[in-house]
DSSP file (Angstrom, degrees, kcal/mol; ACC not computed):
  #  RESIDUE AA STRUCTURE BP1 BP2  ACC     N-H-->O    O-->H-N    N-H-->O    O-->H-N    TCO  KAPPA ALPHA  PHI   PSI    X-CA   Y-CA   Z-CA
    1    1 A M              0   0    0      0, 0.0     2,-0.5     0, 0.0     0, 0.0   0.000 360.0 360.0 360.0 128.4   37.5   63.6   99.5
    2    2 A D        -     0   0    0      1,-0.0     2,-0.3     2,-0.0     0, 0.0  -0.782 360.0-139.2 -93.5 124.8   41.0   65.0   99.7
    3    3 A F        +     0   0    0     -2,-0.5     2,-0.3     0, 0.0    30,-0.1  -0.599  26.2 175.1 -80.9 139.0   41.4   68.5  101.0
    4    4 A S        -     0   0    0     -2,-0.3     2,-0.3    29,-0.0    -2,-0.0  -0.992  26.8-120.6-143.2 153.1   43.9   70.8   99.4
    5    5 A F        -     0   0    0     -2,-0.3     2,-0.1     1,-0.1    21,-0.0  -0.628  33.0-107.5 -88.2 148.0   44.8   74.5   99.7
    6    6 A A        -     0   0    0     -2,-0.3     2,-0.5     1,-0.1    -1,-0.1  -0.444  41.4-107.1 -66.4 148.7   44.6   77.0   96.8
    7    7 A V        +     0   0    0     -2,-0.1     2,-0.3     4,-0.0    -1,-0.1  -0.713  48.8 167.0 -84.8 123.7   48.0   77.9   95.5
    8    8 A H    >   -     0   0    0     -2,-0.5     3,-0.6    -3,-0.0     2,-0.2  -0.988  35.7-117.7-134.0 143.9   49.0   81.5   96.5
    9    9 A D  T 3  S+     0   0    0     -2,-0.3    32,-0.1     1,-0.2     0, 0.0  -0.532  97.6  16.6 -72.6 148.7   52.3   83.3   96.3
   10   10 A N  T 3  S+     0   0    0      1,-0.2    31,-2.9    -2,-0.2     2,-0.3   0.874  92.6 144.5  57.5  45.0   53.7   84.4   99.7
   11   11 A A  E <   -A   40   0A   0     -3,-0.6     2,-0.3    13,-0.3    29,-0.2  -0.794  29.5-166.4-111.0 155.1   51.4   82.1  101.8
   12   12 A L  E     -A   39   0A   0     27,-2.6    27,-2.9    -2,-0.3     2,-0.5  -0.901  16.6-130.3-134.2 167.8   52.1   80.3  105.0
   13   13 A F  E     -AB  38  23A   0     10,-3.1    10,-1.9    -2,-0.3    25,-0.2  -0.971  17.1-164.2-127.0 117.3   50.4   77.6  107.0
   14   14 A I  E     -A   37   0A   0     23,-2.7    23,-2.4    -2,-0.5     2,-0.2  -0.877  22.8-124.1-105.0 125.9   49.7   78.0  110.7
   15   15 A P  E     -A   36   0A   0      0, 0.0    21,-0.3     0, 0.0    18,-0.0  -0.499  14.1-158.8 -68.1 133.5   48.8   74.9  112.8
   16   16 A L  S    S+     0   0    0     19,-3.3    60,-2.6    -2,-0.2     2,-0.3   0.718  76.3  33.7 -84.5 -23.1   45.5   75.4  114.5
   17   17 A I  B >  S+C   75   0B   0     18,-0.7     3,-0.6    58,-0.2    58,-0.1  -0.885 108.6   8.2-128.2 160.2   46.2   72.7  117.2
   18   18 A G  T 3  S-     0   0    0     56,-0.5    55,-0.0    -2,-0.3     0, 0.0  -0.172  91.4 -76.8  69.4-163.1   49.3   71.5  118.9
   19   19 A N  T 3  S+     0   0    0      2,-0.0    -1,-0.2    46,-0.0     3,-0.1  -0.088  70.3 145.4-132.2  36.3   52.7   73.2  118.6
   20   20 A S    <   -     0   0    0     -3,-0.6     2,-0.0     1,-0.1     9,-0.0  -0.269  57.5 -85.4 -66.1 161.4   53.9   72.2  115.1
   21   21 A D        -     0   0    0     -7,-0.1     2,-0.4     1,-0.1     9,-0.2  -0.340  34.4-116.8 -68.1 148.1   56.0   74.6  113.2
   22   22 A V        -     0   0    0     30,-0.3     2,-0.3    -8,-0.1    -8,-0.2  -0.716  41.8-162.9 -75.7 135.3   54.5   77.3  110.9
   23   23 A V  B     -B   13   0A   0    -10,-1.9   -10,-3.1    -2,-0.4     3,-0.0  -0.880  29.5-145.9-127.4 157.5   55.6   76.5  107.4
   24   24 A A  S    S+     0   0    0     -2,-0.3     2,-0.4   -12,-0.2   -13,-0.3   0.268  84.7  56.9-103.6   9.2   55.8   78.4  104.1
   25   25 A S  S >  S-     0   0    0    -12,-0.1     3,-1.8     1,-0.1     4,-0.1  -0.996  70.4-140.6-142.4 135.1   55.1   75.4  101.9
   26   26 A A  G >  S+     0   0    0     -2,-0.4     3,-1.2     1,-0.3    -1,-0.1   0.741 103.5  68.6 -63.2 -21.3   52.1   72.9  101.9
   27   27 A D  G 3  S+     0   0    0      1,-0.2    -1,-0.3    -3,-0.0    -3,-0.0   0.692  95.1  55.9 -68.9 -18.0   54.7   70.2  101.2
   28   28 A D  G <  S+     0   0    0     -3,-1.8    -1,-0.2     2,-0.0    -2,-0.2   0.333  74.9 129.7 -98.7   6.4   56.1   70.7  104.8
   29   29 A L    <   -     0   0    0     -3,-1.2     4,-0.1     1,-0.1    -7,-0.1  -0.385  33.5-175.5 -64.5 136.7   52.8   70.1  106.6
   30   30 A K        +     0   0    0     -9,-0.2    -1,-0.1     2,-0.1     2,-0.1   0.682  66.3  52.5-103.6 -26.5   53.2   67.6  109.5
   31   31 A L  S    S-     0   0    0      1,-0.2     2,-0.1     2,-0.1     5,-0.0  -0.444 107.1 -69.2 -99.5 175.7   49.5   67.4  110.5
   32   32 A K    >   -     0   0    0     -2,-0.1     3,-2.3     1,-0.1    -1,-0.2  -0.414  50.4-115.7 -62.7 145.2   46.4   66.7  108.5
   33   33 A K  G >  S+     0   0    0      1,-0.3     3,-1.7     2,-0.2    -1,-0.1   0.817 112.4  64.2 -56.3 -34.8   45.7   69.7  106.2
   34   34 A Q  G 3  S+     0   0    0      1,-0.3    -1,-0.3   -31,-0.1    -2,-0.1   0.599  92.5  66.1 -69.2  -7.2   42.4   70.5  107.9
   35   35 A N  G <  S+     0   0    0     -3,-2.3   -19,-3.3   -19,-0.0   -18,-0.7   0.224  95.1  72.8 -95.3  14.1   44.4   71.3  111.0
   36   36 A Y  E <   -A   15   0A   0     -3,-1.7     2,-0.5   -21,-0.3   -23,-0.0  -0.905  67.3-144.1-124.3 153.5   46.1   74.3  109.4
   37   37 A A  E     -A   14   0A   0    -23,-2.4   -23,-2.7    -2,-0.3     2,-0.5  -0.975  18.1-139.3-111.9 132.6   45.1   77.8  108.3
   38   38 A Q  E     -A   13   0A   0     -2,-0.5     2,-0.5   -25,-0.2   -25,-0.2  -0.808  20.8-170.1 -90.1 127.8   46.6   79.2  105.1
   39   39 A V  E     -A   12   0A   0    -27,-2.9   -27,-2.6    -2,-0.5     2,-0.5  -0.981  11.6-149.7-122.7 124.8   47.5   82.8  105.5
   40   40 A V  E     -A   11   0A   0     -2,-0.5     2,-0.4   -29,-0.2   -29,-0.2  -0.832  14.9-147.3 -95.7 126.1   48.5   84.9  102.5
   41   41 A I        -     0   0    0    -31,-2.9     7,-0.2    -2,-0.5    -2,-0.0  -0.784  18.7-117.5 -97.2 132.4   50.9   87.7  103.4
   42   42 A D    >>  -     0   0    0     -2,-0.4     3,-2.2     1,-0.2     4,-1.8  -0.547  21.9-144.0 -64.0 117.4   50.8   91.0  101.5
   43   43 A P  T 34 S+     0   0    0      0, 0.0    -1,-0.2     0, 0.0   -33,-0.0   0.721  98.1  63.0 -62.8 -19.3   54.3   91.1   99.9
   44   44 A A  T 34 S+     0   0    0      1,-0.1    47,-0.2    47,-0.0     3,-0.1   0.690 110.6  39.8 -74.1 -17.3   54.5   94.8  100.4
   45   45 A R  T <4 S-     0   0    0     -3,-2.2     2,-0.3     1,-0.4    -1,-0.1   0.813 128.2 -43.9 -99.5 -38.6   54.3   94.2  104.2
   46   46 A S     <  -     0   0    0     -4,-1.8    -1,-0.4   -36,-0.1     2,-0.4  -0.969  57.1 -88.4-173.7-179.8   56.5   91.1  104.6
   47   47 A S     >  -     0   0    0     -2,-0.3     4,-2.3     1,-0.1     5,-0.2  -0.860  28.1-127.2-109.4 149.2   57.5   87.7  103.3
   48   48 A A  H  > S+     0   0    0     -2,-0.4     4,-2.7     1,-0.2     5,-0.2   0.874 111.1  55.5 -59.5 -38.3   55.8   84.5  104.3
   49   49 A L  H  > S+     0   0    0      2,-0.2     4,-2.3     1,-0.2    -1,-0.2   0.907 108.0  47.8 -64.0 -41.6   59.1   82.9  105.2
   50   50 A F  H  > S+     0   0    0      2,-0.2     4,-2.5     1,-0.2    -2,-0.2   0.940 113.6  47.0 -62.7 -47.0   59.9   85.8  107.6
   51   51 A V  H  X S+     0   0    0     -4,-2.3     4,-2.8     1,-0.2    -2,-0.2   0.898 111.4  51.7 -64.1 -40.3   56.5   85.6  109.3
   52   52 A A  H  X S+     0   0    0     -4,-2.7     4,-1.2     2,-0.2   -30,-0.3   0.931 110.7  48.2 -61.1 -45.0   56.8   81.8  109.6
   53   53 A R  H  X S+     0   0    0     -4,-2.3     4,-0.6     1,-0.2     3,-0.3   0.907 111.7  50.2 -62.4 -41.1   60.3   82.2  111.2
   54   54 A F  H >< S+     0   0    0     -4,-2.5     3,-1.4     1,-0.2     6,-0.6   0.946 110.3  48.9 -60.7 -48.2   58.9   84.8  113.6
   55   55 A L  H 3< S+     0   0    0     -4,-2.8    -1,-0.2     1,-0.3    -2,-0.2   0.677 110.1  52.8 -68.6 -16.3   55.9   82.6  114.6
   56   56 A N  H 3< S+     0   0    0     -4,-1.2    -1,-0.3    -3,-0.3    -2,-0.2   0.501  90.4  97.9 -93.7  -6.4   58.4   79.7  115.2
   57   57 A S  S <X S-     0   0    0     -3,-1.4     4,-2.8    -4,-0.6     5,-0.2  -0.292  94.8-102.4 -72.1 166.5   60.6   81.7  117.5
   58   58 A D  H  > S+     0   0    0      1,-0.2     4,-1.9     2,-0.2     5,-0.1   0.914 125.9  46.4 -55.9 -43.3   60.1   81.4  121.3
   59   59 A F  H  > S+     0   0    0      2,-0.2     4,-2.2     1,-0.2    -1,-0.2   0.911 112.2  50.0 -66.1 -42.9   58.2   84.7  121.3
   60   60 A G  H  > S+     0   0    0     -6,-0.6     4,-2.4     2,-0.2    -2,-0.2   0.881 109.1  51.4 -64.2 -38.6   56.1   83.7  118.3
   61   61 A I  H  X S+     0   0    0     -4,-2.8     4,-2.7     2,-0.2    -1,-0.2   0.908 109.4  50.9 -64.3 -41.1   55.2   80.3  119.9
   62   62 A E  H  X S+     0   0    0     -4,-1.9     4,-2.4    -5,-0.2    -2,-0.2   0.911 109.2  50.7 -62.2 -41.8   54.1   82.2  123.0
   63   63 A I  H  X S+     0   0    0     -4,-2.2     4,-1.2     1,-0.2    -2,-0.2   0.927 111.8  47.7 -60.7 -45.0   51.9   84.5  120.9
   64   64 A R  H  X S+     0   0    0     -4,-2.4     4,-0.6     1,-0.2     3,-0.4   0.916 111.2  50.7 -63.0 -42.6   50.3   81.5  119.2
   65   65 A E  H >< S+     0   0    0     -4,-2.7     3,-1.1     1,-0.2    -1,-0.2   0.902 108.3  51.9 -62.4 -41.6   49.7   79.7  122.5
   66   66 A R  H 3< S+     0   0    0     -4,-2.4    -1,-0.2     1,-0.2    -2,-0.2   0.758 105.4  57.5 -66.9 -23.9   48.0   82.8  124.0
   67   67 A G  H 3< S+     0   0    0     -4,-1.2    10,-0.4    -3,-0.4    -1,-0.2   0.593  83.4 105.8 -82.2 -11.0   45.7   83.0  121.0
   68   68 A K  S << S-     0   0    0     -3,-1.1     8,-0.3    -4,-0.6   -51,-0.1  -0.452  73.8-121.2 -74.6 141.4   44.3   79.5  121.5
   69   69 A T  B     -D   75   0B   0      6,-3.1     6,-1.1    -2,-0.2     2,-0.3  -0.612  32.7-108.4 -77.8 137.7   40.8   79.1  122.9
   70   70 A P        +     0   0    0      0, 0.0     2,-0.3     0, 0.0    -1,-0.1  -0.521  65.7 123.8 -69.6 128.9   40.7   77.1  126.1
   71   71 A A  S    S-     0   0    0     -2,-0.3    -3,-0.0     1,-0.1     0, 0.0  -0.933  80.2 -76.7-165.3 179.3   39.1   73.7  125.4
   72   72 A V  S    S+     0   0    0      1,-0.3    -1,-0.1    -2,-0.3     0, 0.0   0.936 135.1  27.2 -56.2 -45.5   39.8   70.0  125.7
   73   73 A I  S    S-     0   0    0     -3,-0.1    -1,-0.3   -56,-0.0    -4,-0.1  -0.919  98.2-133.7-115.3 101.6   42.1   70.5  122.7
   74   74 A P        -     0   0    0      0, 0.0   -56,-0.5     0, 0.0     2,-0.3  -0.268  34.5-178.4 -55.7 140.2   43.3   74.2  122.7
   75   75 A R  B     -CD  17  69B   0     -6,-1.1    -6,-3.1   -58,-0.1     2,-0.4  -0.994  31.3-121.7-146.9 143.9   42.9   75.6  119.2
   76   76 A L        -     0   0    0    -60,-2.6     2,-0.2    -2,-0.3    -8,-0.1  -0.712  33.4-157.7 -81.0 137.9   43.5   78.8  117.2
   77   77 A S     >  -     0   0    0    -10,-0.4     4,-2.5    -2,-0.4     5,-0.2  -0.619  32.8-101.6-107.9 172.4   40.3   80.1  115.6
   78   78 A K  H  > S+     0   0    0     -2,-0.2     4,-2.0     1,-0.2     5,-0.1   0.901 124.6  48.9 -59.2 -41.1   39.8   82.4  112.7
   79   79 A Q  H  > S+     0   0    0      2,-0.2     4,-1.1     1,-0.2    -1,-0.2   0.907 111.5  47.5 -67.4 -42.1   39.2   85.3  115.1
   80   80 A S  H  > S+     0   0    0      1,-0.2     4,-0.5     2,-0.2    -2,-0.2   0.857 110.6  52.8 -70.7 -32.4   42.3   84.5  117.2
   81   81 A L  H >< S+     0   0    0     -4,-2.5     3,-1.2     1,-0.2    -1,-0.2   0.921 107.8  51.2 -63.5 -43.3   44.5   84.2  114.1
   82   82 A A  H 3< S+     0   0    0     -4,-2.0    -1,-0.2     1,-0.3    -2,-0.2   0.776 109.9  51.3 -64.9 -25.3   43.3   87.6  112.9
   83   83 A A  H 3< S+     0   0    0     -4,-1.1    -1,-0.3    -5,-0.1    -2,-0.2   0.508  80.2 120.0 -91.6  -5.4   44.2   89.1  116.3
   84   84 A L    <<  -     0   0    0     -3,-1.2     2,-0.6    -4,-0.5   -20,-0.1  -0.365  62.1-132.5 -62.4 135.8   47.8   87.7  116.4
   85   85 A S        -     0   0    0     -2,-0.1     2,-0.5   -25,-0.1    -1,-0.1  -0.818  22.8-170.7 -92.3 121.1   50.4   90.4  116.7
   86   86 A I        -     0   0    0     -2,-0.6     2,-0.7     2,-0.0   -35,-0.1  -0.952  11.6-148.5-113.3 128.1   53.2   90.0  114.2
   87   87 A F        +     0   0    0     -2,-0.5    -2,-0.0   -36,-0.1   -33,-0.0  -0.863  24.1 169.8-102.2 115.4   56.3   92.2  114.6
   88   88 A V        -     0   0    0     -2,-0.7     3,-0.1   -42,-0.0    -2,-0.0  -0.973  31.8-119.6-124.7 138.5   58.0   93.0  111.2
   89   89 A P        -     0   0    0      0, 0.0     2,-0.1     0, 0.0     3,-0.1  -0.328  42.0 -90.0 -70.2 158.3   60.7   95.5  110.6
   90   90 A E        -     0   0    0      1,-0.1     2,-0.2     2,-0.0   -45,-0.1  -0.405  45.2-109.4 -66.4 143.8   60.1   98.3  108.2
   91   91 A S        -     0   0    0    -47,-0.2    -1,-0.1     1,-0.1   -45,-0.0  -0.530  18.0-156.5 -74.4 140.4   61.1   97.6  104.6
   92   92 A K              0   0    0     -2,-0.2    -1,-0.1     1,-0.2    -2,-0.0   0.212 360.0 360.0-100.3  14.1   64.1   99.5  103.4
   93   93 A V              0   0    0      0, 0.0    -1,-0.2     0, 0.0    -2,-0.0   0.453 360.0 360.0 -82.1 360.0   63.1   99.2   99.7
């Protein structure tokens, strides 16, 4: 059975293991799909591309690393993803 994500506008894909990039397109996944969490961003708050770039910055990578549960293979969980702090500027629209 092949796993696939539902199609959503303004979504990004965060790797749950390892340190691969956060991407804004399922076509750009480097790991198996089950090793990612799809996060839909409220377009009134930010864009998926901005959040992906933030999470791929040195600071964003550190935030992701700190959110991983200690284990043989450190991993982000649903709870740790929900607790990640994302810094977005105020919209000027």
